[in-house]
N, CA and C atoms as an extended XYZ file, in Angstrom:
324
Properties=species:S:1:pos:R:3:atomname:S:1:resname:S:1:resid:I:1 pbc="F F F"
N       -12.505        5.830       41.839 N   MET     1
C       -11.454        6.327       40.971 CA  MET     1
C       -11.784        5.942       39.537 C   MET     1
N       -11.632        6.885       38.630 N   HIS     2
C       -11.952        6.657       37.231 CA  HIS     2
C       -10.750        6.101       36.480 C   HIS     2
N       -11.043        5.248       35.506 N   ALA     3
C        -9.984        4.756       34.626 CA  ALA     3
C        -9.541        5.908       33.729 C   ALA     3
N        -8.263        5.940       33.366 N   PRO     4
C        -7.807        7.015       32.487 CA  PRO     4
C        -8.510        6.930       31.133 C   PRO     4
N        -8.761        8.080       30.543 N   ALA     5
C        -9.406        8.120       29.226 CA  ALA     5
C        -8.473        7.488       28.197 C   ALA     5
N        -9.021        6.696       27.298 N   PRO     6
C        -8.166        6.075       26.288 CA  PRO     6
C        -7.567        7.137       25.366 C   PRO     6
N        -6.346        6.890       24.937 N   GLN     7
C        -5.690        7.813       24.022 CA  GLN     7
C        -6.242        7.593       22.617 C   GLN     7
N        -6.646        8.654       21.972 N   ILE     8
C        -7.170        8.604       20.613 CA  ILE     8
C        -6.132        9.234       19.694 C   ILE     8
N        -5.715        8.490       18.690 N   LEU     9
C        -4.769        8.995       17.702 CA  LEU     9
C        -5.498        9.212       16.387 C   LEU     9
N        -5.213       10.312       15.722 N   ILE    10
C        -5.742       10.585       14.391 CA  ILE    10
C        -4.561       10.504       13.429 C   ILE    10
N        -4.697        9.663       12.412 N   GLN    11
C        -3.625        9.474       11.430 CA  GLN    11
C        -4.204        9.462       10.029 C   GLN    11
N        -3.330        9.717        9.056 N   ARG    12
C        -3.739        9.518        7.666 CA  ARG    12
C        -3.976        8.033        7.450 C   ARG    12
N        -5.019        7.727        6.704 N   MET    13
C        -5.317        6.329        6.413 CA  MET    13
C        -4.189        5.739        5.570 C   MET    13
N        -3.810        4.514        5.919 N   ALA    14
C        -2.768        3.789        5.197 CA  ALA    14
C        -3.231        2.351        5.001 C   ALA    14
N        -2.496        1.623        4.208 N   GLU    15
C        -2.838        0.226        3.913 CA  GLU    15
C        -3.049       -0.578        5.197 C   GLU    15
N        -2.276       -0.303        6.219 N   ILE    16
C        -2.385       -1.040        7.478 CA  ILE    16
C        -3.763       -0.869        8.135 C   ILE    16
N        -4.488        0.184        7.780 N   HIS    17
C        -5.798        0.469        8.379 CA  HIS    17
C        -6.975       -0.105        7.598 C   HIS    17
N        -6.738       -0.616        6.402 N   ILE    18
C        -7.836       -1.004        5.510 CA  ILE    18
C        -8.739       -2.074        6.127 C   ILE    18
N        -8.174       -3.061        6.756 N   GLU    19
C        -9.001       -4.110        7.370 CA  GLU    19
C        -9.918       -3.518        8.443 C   GLU    19
N        -9.379       -2.633        9.266 N   GLY    20
C       -10.175       -2.004       10.315 CA  GLY    20
C       -11.241       -1.069        9.766 C   GLY    20
N       -10.923       -0.343        8.693 N   VAL    21
C       -11.903        0.551        8.064 CA  VAL    21
C       -13.038       -0.266        7.457 C   VAL    21
N       -12.687       -1.377        6.814 N   THR    22
C       -13.712       -2.257        6.244 CA  THR    22
C       -14.642       -2.760        7.340 C   THR    22
N       -14.071       -3.209        8.445 N   ALA    23
C       -14.886       -3.698        9.567 CA  ALA    23
C       -15.764       -2.580       10.132 C   ALA    23
N       -15.206       -1.379       10.235 N   LEU    24
C       -15.971       -0.239       10.749 CA  LEU    24
C       -17.214        0.008        9.904 C   LEU    24
N       -17.041        0.116        8.595 N   TYR    25
C       -18.175        0.439        7.726 CA  TYR    25
C       -19.090       -0.752        7.464 C   TYR    25
N       -18.677       -1.933        7.853 N   ASN    26
C       -19.552       -3.104        7.763 CA  ASN    26
C       -20.313       -3.355        9.060 C   ASN    26
N       -20.030       -2.567       10.087 N   GLU    27
C       -20.776       -2.658       11.340 CA  GLU    27
C       -22.203       -2.169       11.059 C   GLU    27
N       -23.222       -2.973       11.362 N   PRO    28
C       -24.603       -2.598       11.018 CA  PRO    28
C       -25.017       -1.207       11.491 C   PRO    28
N       -24.640       -0.827       12.699 N   ALA    29
C       -25.030        0.489       13.214 CA  ALA    29
C       -24.360        1.620       12.445 C   ALA    29
N       -23.205        1.353       11.859 N   VAL    30
C       -22.493        2.373       11.090 CA  VAL    30
C       -23.001        2.412        9.654 C   VAL    30
N       -23.132        1.254        9.019 N   CYS    31
C       -23.513        1.258        7.596 CA  CYS    31
C       -24.921        1.797        7.383 C   CYS    31
N       -25.760        1.768        8.401 N   ARG    32
C       -27.099        2.365        8.280 CA  ARG    32
C       -27.054        3.887        8.255 C   ARG    32
N       -25.961        4.475        8.712 N   GLN    33
C       -25.876        5.928        8.865 CA  GLN    33
C       -25.081        6.626        7.763 C   GLN    33
N       -24.537        5.875        6.812 N   VAL    34
C       -23.727        6.488        5.759 CA  VAL    34
C       -24.421        6.337        4.412 C   VAL    34
N       -24.002        7.125        3.436 N   LEU    35
C       -24.662        7.156        2.141 CA  LEU    35
C       -24.121        6.137        1.140 C   LEU    35
N       -23.028        5.473        1.462 N   GLN    36
C       -22.457        4.508        0.522 CA  GLN    36
C       -23.151        3.162        0.633 C   GLN    36
N       -22.877        2.301       -0.329 N   MET    37
C       -23.441        0.956       -0.305 CA  MET    37
C       -22.905        0.212        0.919 C   MET    37
N       -23.745       -0.550        1.599 N   PRO    38
C       -23.283       -1.274        2.793 CA  PRO    38
C       -22.481       -2.524        2.436 C   PRO    38
N       -21.714       -2.975        3.394 N   PHE    39
C       -20.999       -4.253        3.341 CA  PHE    39
C       -20.097       -4.373        2.115 C   PHE    39
N       -19.261       -3.368        1.917 N   GLN    40
C       -18.312       -3.403        0.810 CA  GLN    40
C       -17.081       -4.204        1.207 C   GLN    40
N       -16.435       -4.767        0.209 N   SER    41
C       -15.292       -5.654        0.447 CA  SER    41
C       -14.031       -4.860        0.788 C   SER    41
N       -13.070       -5.575        1.306 N   ILE    42
C       -11.775       -4.972        1.626 CA  ILE    42
C       -11.106       -4.451        0.360 C   ILE    42
N       -11.338       -5.118       -0.785 N   ASP    43
C       -10.753       -4.659       -2.050 CA  ASP    43
C       -11.298       -3.298       -2.469 C   ASP    43
N       -12.570       -3.043       -2.206 N   VAL    44
C       -13.154       -1.731       -2.513 CA  VAL    44
C       -12.427       -0.650       -1.723 C   VAL    44
N       -12.168       -0.920       -0.448 N   TRP    45
C       -11.482        0.074        0.384 CA  TRP    45
C       -10.032        0.249       -0.043 C   TRP    45
N        -9.378       -0.818       -0.479 N   ARG    46
C        -8.002       -0.693       -0.995 CA  ARG    46
C        -7.983        0.209       -2.231 C   ARG    46
N        -8.948        0.012       -3.127 N   LYS    47
C        -9.018        0.833       -4.344 CA  LYS    47
C        -9.287        2.294       -4.002 C   LYS    47
N       -10.123        2.538       -3.031 N   ARG    48
C       -10.397        3.920       -2.623 CA  ARG    48
C        -9.139        4.596       -2.090 C   ARG    48
N        -8.392        3.874       -1.286 N   LEU    49
C        -7.160        4.439       -0.747 CA  LEU    49
C        -6.163        4.698       -1.872 C   LEU    49
N        -6.031        3.755       -2.790 N   ALA    50
C        -5.089        3.900       -3.898 CA  ALA    50
C        -5.467        5.059       -4.817 C   ALA    50
N        -6.746        5.362       -4.918 N   ALA    51
C        -7.224        6.426       -5.807 CA  ALA    51
C        -7.162        7.810       -5.165 C   ALA    51
N        -6.692        7.901       -3.953 N   SER    52
C        -6.632        9.193       -3.272 CA  SER    52
C        -5.702       10.150       -4.011 C   SER    52
N        -6.075       11.421       -3.987 N   THR    53
C        -5.257       12.473       -4.587 CA  THR    53
C        -4.967       13.516       -3.519 C   THR    53
N        -4.246       14.569       -3.923 N   GLU    54
C        -3.957       15.648       -2.970 CA  GLU    54
C        -5.225       16.402       -2.585 C   GLU    54
N        -6.298       16.219       -3.336 N   ARG    55
C        -7.576       16.864       -3.019 CA  ARG    55
C        -8.461       15.984       -2.131 C   ARG    55
N        -7.954       14.854       -1.739 N   HIS    56
C        -8.768       13.928       -0.953 CA  HIS    56
C        -7.974       13.481        0.279 C   HIS    56
N        -8.417       13.914        1.428 N   VAL    57
C        -7.786       13.546        2.699 CA  VAL    57
C        -8.567       12.386        3.301 C   VAL    57
N        -7.867       11.350        3.704 N   LYS    58
C        -8.495       10.210        4.376 CA  LYS    58
C        -7.799       10.033        5.725 C   LYS    58
N        -8.589       10.074        6.789 N   LEU    59
C        -8.057        9.956        8.144 CA  LEU    59
C        -8.723        8.801        8.874 C   LEU    59
N        -8.023        8.276        9.873 N   VAL    60
C        -8.605        7.287       10.773 CA  VAL    60
C        -8.385        7.745       12.206 C   VAL    60
N        -9.312        7.366       13.071 N   ALA    61
C        -9.168        7.542       14.513 CA  ALA    61
C        -8.853        6.168       15.082 C   ALA    61
N        -7.832        6.109       15.918 N   LEU    62
C        -7.378        4.841       16.483 CA  LEU    62
C        -7.399        4.890       18.001 C   LEU    62
N        -7.771        3.774       18.596 N   SER    63
C        -7.658        3.584       20.038 CA  SER    63
C        -7.032        2.217       20.256 C   SER    63
N        -5.870        2.198       20.862 N   GLY    64
C        -5.176        0.930       21.064 CA  GLY    64
C        -4.869        0.221       19.757 C   GLY    64
N        -4.644        0.979       18.695 N   GLY    65
C        -4.347        0.403       17.389 CA  GLY    65
C        -5.570       -0.015       16.591 C   GLY    65
N        -6.749        0.062       17.189 N   GLU    66
C        -7.994       -0.331       16.525 CA  GLU    66
C        -8.631        0.879       15.851 C   GLU    66
N        -9.106        0.691       14.611 N   VAL    67
C        -9.811        1.759       13.901 CA  VAL    67
C       -11.186        1.932       14.539 C   VAL    67
N       -11.432        3.126       15.065 N   ILE    68
C       -12.725        3.419       15.701 CA  ILE    68
C       -13.486        4.515       14.961 C   ILE    68
N       -12.843        5.103       13.969 N   GLY    69
C       -13.491        6.133       13.176 CA  GLY    69
C       -12.707        6.401       11.915 C   GLY    69
N       -13.384        6.985       10.943 N   SER    70
C       -12.760        7.289        9.662 CA  SER    70
C       -13.428        8.518        9.068 C   SER    70
N       -12.633        9.309        8.344 N   LEU    71
C       -13.159       10.492        7.680 CA  LEU    71
C       -12.501       10.636        6.322 C   LEU    71
N       -13.302       10.949        5.328 N   GLY    72
C       -12.798       11.302        4.010 CA  GLY    72
C       -13.264       12.705        3.676 C   GLY    72
N       -12.352       13.550        3.234 N   LEU    73
C       -12.664       14.923        2.849 CA  LEU    73
C       -12.141       15.134        1.441 C   LEU    73
N       -13.033       15.442        0.525 N   GLU    74
C       -12.652       15.624       -0.875 CA  GLU    74
C       -12.994       17.035       -1.327 C   GLU    74
N       -11.999       17.732       -1.873 N   GLN    75
C       -12.230       19.032       -2.491 CA  GLN    75
C       -12.486       18.777       -3.970 C   GLN    75
N       -13.585       19.306       -4.478 N   TYR    76
C       -13.918       19.089       -5.883 CA  TYR    76
C       -12.893       19.772       -6.780 C   TYR    76
N       -12.609       19.166       -7.933 N   SER    77
C       -11.528       19.643       -8.789 CA  SER    77
C       -11.984       20.559       -9.920 C   SER    77
N       -13.247       20.551      -10.263 N   ARG    78
C       -13.715       21.433      -11.335 CA  ARG    78
C       -13.584       22.888      -10.890 C   ARG    78
N       -13.119       23.738      -11.792 N   SER    79
C       -12.807       25.119      -11.412 CA  SER    79
C       -14.010       25.848      -10.806 C   SER    79
N       -15.191       25.602      -11.298 N   ARG    80
C       -16.372       26.285      -10.758 CA  ARG    80
C       -16.820       25.686       -9.427 C   ARG    80
N       -16.235       24.558       -9.057 N   GLN    81
C       -16.605       23.910       -7.796 CA  GLN    81
C       -15.421       23.754       -6.852 C   GLN    81
N       -14.314       24.409       -7.141 N   SER    82
C       -13.113       24.193       -6.327 CA  SER    82
C       -13.268       24.682       -4.886 C   SER    82
N       -14.305       25.445       -4.624 N   HIS    83
C       -14.581       25.906       -3.256 CA  HIS    83
C       -15.547       24.959       -2.534 C   HIS    83
N       -15.904       23.848       -3.193 N   VAL    84
C       -16.896       22.906       -2.674 CA  VAL    84
C       -16.211       21.574       -2.392 C   VAL    84
N       -16.737       20.849       -1.450 N   GLY    85
C       -16.190       19.537       -1.148 CA  GLY    85
C       -17.247       18.626       -0.562 C   GLY    85
N       -16.811       17.451       -0.226 N   ALA    86
C       -17.697       16.463        0.388 CA  ALA    86
C       -16.971       15.822        1.559 C   ALA    86
N       -17.729       15.525        2.590 N   ILE    87
C       -17.183       14.856        3.773 CA  ILE    87
C       -17.975       13.583        4.007 C   ILE    87
N       -17.265       12.505        4.243 N   GLY    88
C       -17.877       11.252        4.665 CA  GLY    88
C       -17.200       10.807        5.948 C   GLY    88
N       -17.982       10.313        6.886 N   MET    89
C       -17.397        9.944        8.174 CA  MET    89
C       -18.189        8.806        8.789 C   MET    89
N       -17.482        7.947        9.500 N   GLY    90
C       -18.112        6.892       10.272 CA  GLY    90
C       -17.385        6.716       11.590 C   GLY    90
N       -18.137        6.423       12.630 N   VAL    91
C       -17.574        6.185       13.963 CA  VAL    91
C       -18.194        4.908       14.505 C   VAL    91
N       -17.366        4.034       15.044 N   ALA    92
C       -17.847        2.777       15.622 CA  ALA    92
C       -18.917        3.061       16.672 C   ALA    92
N       -19.947        2.246       16.688 N   SER    93
C       -21.089        2.506       17.574 CA  SER    93
C       -20.684        2.575       19.044 C   SER    93
N       -19.705        1.804       19.451 N   ALA    94
C       -19.251        1.840       20.846 CA  ALA    94
C       -18.621        3.185       21.208 C   ALA    94
N       -18.275        3.972       20.201 N   TRP    95
C       -17.609        5.255       20.419 CA  TRP    95
C       -18.500        6.451       20.109 C   TRP    95
N       -19.760        6.210       19.785 N   HIS    96
C       -20.675        7.326       19.520 CA  HIS    96
C       -20.794        8.211       20.758 C   HIS    96
N       -20.850        9.510       20.538 N   GLY    97
C       -21.033       10.456       21.633 CA  GLY    97
C       -19.795       10.722       22.462 C   GLY    97
N       -18.626       10.297       21.979 N   LYS    98
C       -17.394       10.470       22.752 CA  LYS    98
C       -16.408       11.424       22.088 C   LYS    98
N       -16.887       12.186       21.111 N   GLY    99
C       -16.040       13.210       20.505 CA  GLY    99
C       -15.131       12.740       19.387 C   GLY    99
N       -15.294       11.512       18.925 N   ILE   100
C       -14.416       10.991       17.878 CA  ILE   100
C       -14.643       11.747       16.568 C   ILE   100
N       -15.892       11.959       16.197 N   GLY   101
C       -16.192       12.713       14.982 CA  GLY   101
C       -15.631       14.124       15.034 C   GLY   101
N       -15.738       14.760       16.173 N   SER   102
C       -15.194       16.115       16.334 CA  SER   102
C       -13.682       16.121       16.173 C   SER   102
N       -13.016       15.113       16.714 N   LYS   103
C       -11.557       15.014       16.575 CA  LYS   103
C       -11.167       14.821       15.110 C   LYS   103
N       -11.909       13.972       14.399 N   LEU   104
C       -11.620       13.753       12.979 CA  LEU   104
C       -11.824       15.034       12.174 C   LEU   104
N       -12.926       15.732       12.415 N   LEU   105
C       -13.189       16.980       11.694 CA  LEU   105
C       -12.130       18.037       11.995 C   LEU   105
N       -11.713       18.138       13.235 N   ALA   106
C       -10.693       19.121       13.608 CA  ALA   106
C        -9.362       18.824       12.918 C   ALA   106
N        -9.045       17.546       12.750 N   ALA   107
C        -7.780       17.162       12.119 CA  ALA   107
C        -7.808       17.338       10.606 C   ALA   107
N        -9.004       17.293       10.026 N   ALA   108
C        -9.112       17.411        8.563 CA  ALA   108
C        -8.794       18.826        8.141 C   ALA   108
């Protein structure tokens, strides 16, 4: 008999998630796969959340209250680039290959 699949929740990133997001992106297997500087402080992530605008969506994937993934989607604001954006995403290594990234992209 198989254990039930864990429930995955996708939510907008909030202050309560900052510690988990920091830990996620400081995980060696994750920080090697993203374009940002590795091992950033919790204060950097707080500033990023505070600087969010209506053109920047920040989401987290949660399992049992733990941050297991994160996605940032930014629509560029310059008029000639308003149809362009950037996506950044990280998924905890224990959750690779389990559809977390797909869930985050679908929710964005």
